[in-house]
N, C-alpha and C positions, 0 to 999 in steps of 0.2 A: 504494500500500500504506500510505502514511503516514496517509491519511484513515481507513483501517480500523483501524490501530493506535491512533488517538485514542479508539476505543471501549473500549479496555482500560484499566482503572484498578487501581491498587494503593493500598490504604489500610491503614495500620498496624493499626488496630483492627477491621478488617473481614475476616472469613474468614482470620484469622491472617496477613494481609499477602499472601495469594495473589492472582495476577492475576484480576480479575473483569470481567464484562461491564457496562459503563456504570454502575459504582458499585452495581450490584445484588448480591444475595447468590447469584449463580451464577458459579462459577469457570470460567475457561477450561478447566481440567482436566475439569470436568463435561461441557462441550460436547464436548470431544475424546473422552471415554470413551463418550458416547452414540453418536457417529459410529463409533468403533471397534467398538462393540457391534452395529452394523448399522442403527442408526436413520437414517432419511432426514431431510433438512432439513425436509420437510413434517411428519413425525412430531414432530420436536423443536419446531417452531413451533406445532403443534397442542397439544402438552403444556405448552408455556410461551408463552402468547399475548403476553406482554410482551416477548418476544424478537423481533428482526427478522432477516431473511435476512442482512443485513450483519453482524450480531453473530456468526453462525456463520462467515462468511468472516473476520471479525476474529480469531476464535479460531484458525483455521487459519493466518492470516498471522502471528500471534504465535508459534505453534508453529514455523513455518518459519523465522522470524527467530531464534528461540532455538536451533534446531538448527544454523543457519548460523554460530552464534557471534556474531551481531550483538547488541550491547547494545541492549536495548529499554527506553526510559525511558517508563513509562506515566504518563498524566495523573493 
């Protein structure tokens, strides 16, 4: 899971300091909301071709760690 979490970045001046995918301007929250809304991994990857399957898994891993109360220090 550590390797997945390395894909999550938090930058003070980007997206109001929210966790993002690999320094891009797509938040973990965005990916989670798409999944919750019923989008499949394939649909997300088609709509956002710069994302990779592991980015979606990283968003889920980040959410799981956050819910578990684990401190996640993003790169």
